[in-house]
C-alpha positions in Angstrom: 46.1 106.5 94.4 44.2 103.9 96.2 42.6 100.8 94.7 39.0 101.2 93.5 37.1 98.5 95.3 33.5 99.7 95.2 30.8 97.1 94.4 30.2 95.8 90.9 26.6 96.1 89.6 24.7 92.9 88.7 24.2 94.3 85.2 27.9 94.6 84.6 28.7 91.3 86.3 26.4 89.6 83.8 28.1 91.5 80.9 31.6 90.6 82.1 31.1 87.0 83.0 27.7 85.8 81.6 27.0 88.2 78.8 24.2 87.5 76.4 24.3 87.4 72.6 22.0 90.4 72.6 24.6 92.4 74.5 27.2 91.6 71.9 24.9 92.5 69.1 24.2 95.9 70.7 27.8 96.6 71.1 28.5 95.7 67.5 25.7 98.0 66.2 26.9 100.9 68.4 30.5 100.6 67.0 29.1 100.5 63.5 27.3 103.7 64.1 23.8 102.1 64.4 23.1 103.1 68.0 20.1 101.0 69.0 19.6 102.8 72.3 21.1 105.7 74.3 22.7 103.2 76.7 24.5 101.1 74.0 28.3 101.3 74.2 30.1 103.5 71.6 33.7 103.5 70.4 35.1 107.0 70.6 36.4 108.2 67.3 40.1 109.2 67.9 41.9 111.3 65.2 45.5 110.5 64.3 46.5 113.7 66.2 44.7 112.7 69.4 46.0 110.4 72.2 44.2 107.2 73.1 43.1 106.6 76.6 44.5 103.2 77.4 43.8 100.8 80.3 46.2 98.0 81.2 44.7 94.7 82.6 47.2 92.3 84.0 50.2 94.7 84.2 52.7 93.0 86.5 54.6 91.2 83.8 54.5 91.4 80.0 51.4 93.6 80.2 53.5 96.3 81.9 56.1 96.1 79.2 53.5 96.4 76.5 52.2 99.6 78.1 55.7 101.0 78.2 55.9 100.6 74.4 52.7 102.8 74.1 53.9 105.7 76.2 53.0 108.2 73.6 49.3 107.6 74.5 47.5 108.2 77.8 47.6 105.4 80.3 44.6 106.2 82.3 43.8 103.0 84.3 45.7 100.0 85.6 44.1 96.7 86.8 45.9 93.8 88.4 44.8 91.2 91.0 48.3 91.1 92.5 49.2 94.5 94.0 52.8 93.4 94.9 53.6 92.2 91.5 52.1 95.2 89.8 53.7 97.8 92.2 56.6 98.8 89.8 54.1 99.6 87.0 51.9 101.5 89.4 54.9 103.6 90.3 55.6 104.3 86.6 52.1 105.5 86.0 51.2 107.4 89.2 48.3 109.3 87.6 46.5 106.1 86.3 43.5 104.9 88.4 44.0 101.5 89.9 41.7 98.5 90.1 41.7 94.8 90.9 38.6 93.8 89.0 38.6 94.5 85.3 34.8 94.5 85.2 34.6 97.2 87.8 37.2 99.3 85.9 35.4 99.0 82.6 32.0 99.8 84.2 33.2 102.8 86.2 35.8 104.5 84.1 34.1 105.8 80.9 37.0 107.5 79.3 38.8 104.3 78.3 39.2 103.9 74.5 41.4 100.7 74.4 42.8 98.0 76.7 46.1 96.1 76.8 45.7 92.6 78.2 48.6 90.9 79.9 46.9 88.4 82.2 47.6 84.7 82.3 46.3 82.8 79.2 43.1 81.5 80.9 41.8 85.0 81.4 42.5 86.5 77.9 39.2 85.6 76.3 36.8 86.7 79.1 38.7 90.0 79.5 38.9 90.7 75.8 35.3 89.8 75.1 34.1 92.1 77.8 36.1 95.0 76.3 34.9 94.2 72.8 31.3 94.2 73.9 31.8 97.7 75.3 33.3 98.9 72.0 36.9 99.1 73.3 39.9 98.4 71.0 41.9 95.4 72.3 45.6 94.5 72.4 46.0 91.0 73.9 49.1 89.0 74.6 49.7 85.7 73.0 48.4 83.1 72.7 45.2 85.0 72.0 43.1 82.6 74.0 43.2 79.5 76.2 40.9 77.4 73.9 40.1 77.0 70.3 36.5 78.0 70.8 37.5 81.2 72.5 39.8 82.1 69.6 37.0 81.6 67.0 34.5 83.6 69.1 36.9 86.5 69.8 37.8 86.9 66.1 34.1 87.0 65.2 33.1 89.4 67.9 35.9 91.8 67.1 35.0 91.7 63.4 31.4 92.4 64.1 32.2 95.2 66.6 34.6 96.9 64.2 37.2 97.4 66.9 41.0 97.5 66.3 42.8 94.5 67.6 46.3 93.1 67.9 47.8 90.0 69.5 51.2 90.3 71.2 53.4 88.4 68.8 55.7 91.3 68.3 58.0 89.6 65.8 55.4 89.6 63.1 56.2 93.3 62.7 59.9 92.7 62.1 61.6 93.3 58.8 62.8 89.7 59.0 59.2 88.4 58.9 58.6 90.3 55.7 61.9 89.2 54.1 60.8 85.6 54.8 57.6 86.1 53.0 59.3 87.9 50.1 61.9 85.1 49.7 59.2 82.4 49.6 57.0 84.3 47.2 60.0 84.9 45.0 60.6 81.2 44.8 64.0 81.3 46.6 63.5 77.7 47.9 60.8 76.6 45.4 57.7 75.0 46.8 57.8 74.8 50.6 57.3 71.2 51.6 58.4 71.0 55.3 58.5 73.5 58.1 60.2 72.9 61.5 59.9 75.1 64.5 61.4 74.7 67.9 62.0 76.2 71.3 64.4 74.7 73.9 63.0 76.5 76.9 64.6 75.3 80.1 62.1 73.8 82.6 63.7 76.0 85.2 62.4 79.0 83.4 59.1 77.4 82.3 58.4 74.5 84.7 56.5 71.6 83.2 55.8 67.9 84.0 54.4 68.7 87.4 51.8 67.1 89.6 49.4 69.3 91.5 51.0 70.4 94.8 49.4 69.2 98.0 48.4 71.5 100.8 47.4 75.1 100.9 49.1 78.4 101.8 47.6 81.6 103.2 46.7 83.9 100.4 48.7 87.2 100.6 46.7 90.3 101.4 48.0 91.8 98.2 46.5 89.1 96.0 42.9 88.4 95.1 43.2 84.6 94.4 39.6 84.1 93.3 39.9 86.8 90.7 43.2 85.4 89.5 41.6 82.0 89.0 38.8 83.6 87.0 37.0 81.0 84.8 39.5 78.3 85.8 38.5 75.5 88.1 39.0 76.4 91.8 42.2 75.1 93.5 43.8 76.2 96.7 46.6 78.8 96.6 50.0 77.3 97.2 52.9 79.7 97.6 55.4 79.5 94.8 53.4 77.0 92.7 51.5 79.3 90.3 52.7 82.9 90.6 54.1 85.0 89.3 55.2 83.2 86.1 55.0 79.4 86.8 51.3 79.4 85.6 52.4 78.8 82.0 53.1 75.1 82.6 49.7 74.3 84.2 47.0 73.3 81.7 44.3 75.1 83.7 46.1 78.5 83.3 48.7 78.3 80.5 49.4 76.5 77.2 52.9 75.1 77.6 55.9 76.0 75.4 53.9 75.5 72.2 51.3 78.0 73.3 53.9 80.4 74.6 56.1 80.4 71.5 54.1 79.0 68.6 52.2 82.2 67.9 55.6 83.9 67.6 57.5 81.4 65.5 54.6 80.4 63.1 53.3 83.9 62.4 55.4 84.7 59.3 55.0 81.4 57.6 51.3 81.3 58.1 51.1 84.6 56.2 53.6 83.6 53.6 51.8 80.3 52.7 48.2 81.1 53.9 48.3 77.8 55.7 44.7 77.9 57.1 43.4 74.7 58.8 45.4 71.5 59.1 43.8 68.2 58.2 45.5 66.3 61.0 47.8 66.7 63.9 49.6 64.1 66.1 52.1 64.4 68.9 54.6 62.4 70.9 55.9 63.7 74.3 57.4 62.8 77.6 53.8 62.7 78.9 53.7 59.1 77.6 56.1 58.2 80.5 54.3 60.3 83.1 51.4 59.2 85.4 47.9 60.7 84.8 48.2 63.0 87.8 51.0 64.8 85.9 49.6 64.5 82.4 46.2 66.0 83.4 47.8 68.9 85.3 50.8 70.2 83.3 52.5 70.3 79.9 55.2 67.8 79.2 58.9 68.4 79.6 59.4 67.8 75.8 57.2 67.2 72.8 57.0 66.8 69.1 53.9 67.9 67.3 53.3 67.1 63.6 50.7 68.9 61.5 49.6 68.2 57.9 48.2 71.0 55.8 46.5 70.2 52.5 47.4 71.6 49.1 45.6 74.8 48.2 45.5 76.2 44.7 49.1 76.1 43.4 50.6 75.5 46.8 51.3 71.8 47.5 50.6 70.1 50.8 52.9 71.2 53.7 54.0 69.5 56.9 54.7 71.6 60.0 56.6 70.0 62.9 57.1 71.5 66.3 59.9 70.5 68.7 60.5 71.5 72.3 62.3 70.5 75.5 65.6 70.1 73.7 64.3 68.0 70.8 65.4 69.2 67.4 65.0 68.4 63.7 68.0 67.0 61.8 70.7 69.5 61.2 70.4 70.6 57.5 73.4 69.5 55.5 73.5 72.9 53.8 74.5 74.6 57.1 78.2 75.3 57.5 79.9 73.2 60.1 80.9 76.1 62.2 77.4 77.6 62.5 75.3 76.9 65.5 72.1 74.9 65.1 69.8 74.5 68.0 69.4 76.2 71.3 66.9 79.0 71.9 64.2 78.9 69.3 64.0 79.0 65.6 62.5 77.9 62.3 63.7 75.8 59.4 62.0 75.9 56.0 62.6 73.1 53.4 61.6 73.6 49.8 62.2 71.6 46.7 64.9 74.1 45.6 66.6 74.9 48.8 66.4 75.6 52.6 66.1 78.6 54.9 67.1 78.9 58.5 64.9 81.5 60.1 64.8 84.2 57.4 68.1 83.5 55.7 68.9 81.1 52.8 71.5 78.5 53.6 74.4 78.1 53.1 75.6 81.7 53.5 77.1 81.6 50.0 73.6 80.9 48.6 72.2 83.9 50.5 74.9 86.2 49.1 74.4 84.8 45.6 70.7 85.3 45.7 70.7 88.8 47.3 67.6 90.6 48.7 64.3 89.5 47.2 62.0 92.0 45.5 60.3 94.2 48.1 56.6 93.4 48.1 55.5 94.3 51.6 55.6 97.7 53.4 57.8 97.7 56.5 56.0 98.0 59.8 56.2 101.2 61.9 56.3 98.8 64.9 54.0 96.2 66.4 52.4 98.5 69.0 52.3 101.5 66.5 50.4 99.3 64.0 47.7 98.8 66.7 47.6 102.5 67.7 47.2 103.5 64.1 44.4 101.0 63.6 42.6 102.4 66.7 42.8 105.8 65.1 41.2 104.7 61.8 44.3 103.3 60.0 44.8 100.0 58.3 44.2 96.8 60.4 47.2 95.8 62.5 49.3 92.9 61.2 48.2 90.5 63.9 44.6 91.6 64.2 42.3 88.9 65.5 41.2 87.8 62.0 44.9 86.8 61.6 45.7 85.9 65.2 42.6 83.9 65.9 43.2 81.2 63.2 46.9 81.0 64.1 46.1 80.5 67.8 43.6 77.8 66.9 46.3 75.8 65.1 48.7 76.2 68.0 46.2 75.1 70.6 45.1 72.1 68.4 48.7 70.9 68.9 48.2 70.9 72.6 45.1 68.8 72.3 47.1 66.3 70.3 49.7 66.3 73.2 47.0 65.8 75.8 45.3 62.9 74.0 48.4 61.2 72.6 46.4 60.3 69.4 46.5 61.4 65.8 43.6 63.8 65.4 41.7 64.3 62.1 40.6 68.0 62.1 37.5 69.5 60.5 38.6 73.2 60.9 35.5 74.9 59.5 33.3 72.9 61.9 35.8 73.1 64.8 35.6 69.3 65.3 37.9 66.4 65.7 36.2 63.7 63.6 37.9 60.5 64.8 38.6 60.9 68.5 35.4 62.2 70.2 37.0 62.7 73.6 39.4 65.2 72.1 36.5 67.6 71.5 36.2 68.1 75.2 39.3 70.3 75.0 38.0 72.6 72.3 35.7 74.5 74.6 36.3 73.5 78.2 33.7 74.5 80.8 34.2 77.6 82.8 33.9 77.8 86.6 30.4 78.7 87.8 29.7 82.4 87.5 31.9 82.9 84.4 31.0 82.7 80.8 32.4 84.0 77.5 29.0 85.5 76.8 28.3 84.2 73.2 
């Protein structure tokens, strides 16, 4: 089936890239059943026995894999700006209509109930907001957004529109994430005082520490470079510099290793401790030895980010430290000498009565002595199934945007600390750095002309 490339209406362009507050309000009322006008968008009520009509947006990479996990539903539309990269997914879903522009797809194809977003980070928010404004359920890959402001706005919009949402941090649905919560709630390590998370992602897999390449390459006929850039500042296309996966290391498009992995690693402990907003964050990184032309363009090769969370109720203050690029916390003395520590990614939890590595007490003898904690949480039917069930009127998914939004905000705040190189005092409710005014420029960076979040 050929690509749909008919013109996009001005009305829909304004909704997709410069939508108004009124448009969002209309969408919210329609979803809530208060239809203000015959033209207002509605969310189709889908019973548990029906199949959702799902559209994939950004399907060439993880987005395609997300769709494959939802194959019990109807995949009715596919959208990607890179025909060559998306070709294998197009072949797997030959009956789905194909598009390059998500705005054209959402305007033209009225049978779409829900969207799965697997674009680069910088496009997550504008795509998700457009779908939410039209009353579509949304599954969006992590991190939920590219900026803190976008995360706060998306969570609010989804809540008001009453659509089902899920961020793609699949591990939150695992039994291990629930066991972690249950062990902590059972007091297995006492009050948690320190948390350490790390990811030793090789720069050859996730390039970082790069200056912007010089020159320009011809744009392949299979790629719409302007649409790929979306709200990001314009730059020339350079073959091999940004696509298909290298974009993660560039600040204009990705969010570095912390943005890539933090929403995975921190999800369970954020729920277990109800961490909320930190009061401060500071970072050290290899950026300190890099020239500005590198620091302003790409994430550092290695970094350490330190968050302070205040005491809340009976829970004492907690510190959370992130390590990447091969940097690691001290090996816990409780860990047996023959057990590996480091490599890949993981989490270490330190309480006043013991320690846990990932979801297990250490040493192993302690884990065997303690046994399984009392089961307090239901087990998940699966990350994607949670979202499908929510779309069909079930309970909210475990990483719905009210959960995923605040988690994403904290992860992205760490990147601001990396970029400024200063300790930041954070007023979370007011979304403001109170002691370093220039840091606030990163909270809601300007979009390229013609693009807007629409709130």
